[in-house]
C-alpha positions, 0 to 999 in steps of 0.5 A: 246329295240333294233331293227336291222330293225332301223339299215342301211344295212352294204352292203348299197353300193353294188346292190341290189340282187333282184332289180339289179339281172343282177350284180350277175347273173352267178358270181359263174360260173365267179368266178371259170373259174377265179380261174382256170386262175389265178391258172395258171397265178401263177404257170407261174410266180412262174415258171418265178421267180424261176432263181431269187431265183438261183433256191432255191426256188425249196426246198420250191416250195409250200411255194413260189408258196403261196407267188407268189399268195399272192402277185399277188392277193393282187397287182391285187385286189388293182390296179383294184379291180380284179385279171386277171382272173376275168377282163377276166371274167368281174366280179370285188370285191367291198367293202360293199360300193360299192367301189373298193377295196384299198390295206388294204382291198385287202390284207385282202380280200386275206389273208381270201381267203388264209386261206380258201383255206388252210383248207377244211371246210371253202373251202366248206363253201365258195362254198356252200355260193357262190352257195346259197347265194343272193350275192354269197358271200363266207366265205371271203367275207361276213367277210369282206363285199365284194362282186363280181359282174358283171363289170358295163359298163363303159361310 
């Protein structure tokens, strides 16, 4: 018979939420602040980029902002495992092995995040999971095996 207890934890590289609770302390609140900061930055970047489209993007502004947001999130997550808003509040996203995100994982993380933001029920589920889960993971984090943690000190 197959016994799940014999299998290694797929998130073995992430800090244990019981033994190292400090890595997850206040992460949901920090994610909210980071989300607000990132949303403002995305809107500003989109407005600054608008003239480069000869203002044609005005006709599809929500789509244009979504594309700018996708690019912003993917690039910042791939370059430092955190968006600028996340860096401001000292959190970063790590994969299940505890490593920083690479470009493909950052793109998938952003895609799953964007899809969950597009629909009410997945977004509500993400918020509930972040507030109740031991690792404060959203739905997109659970699908990818990623988690937001407080940034470890660097020496």
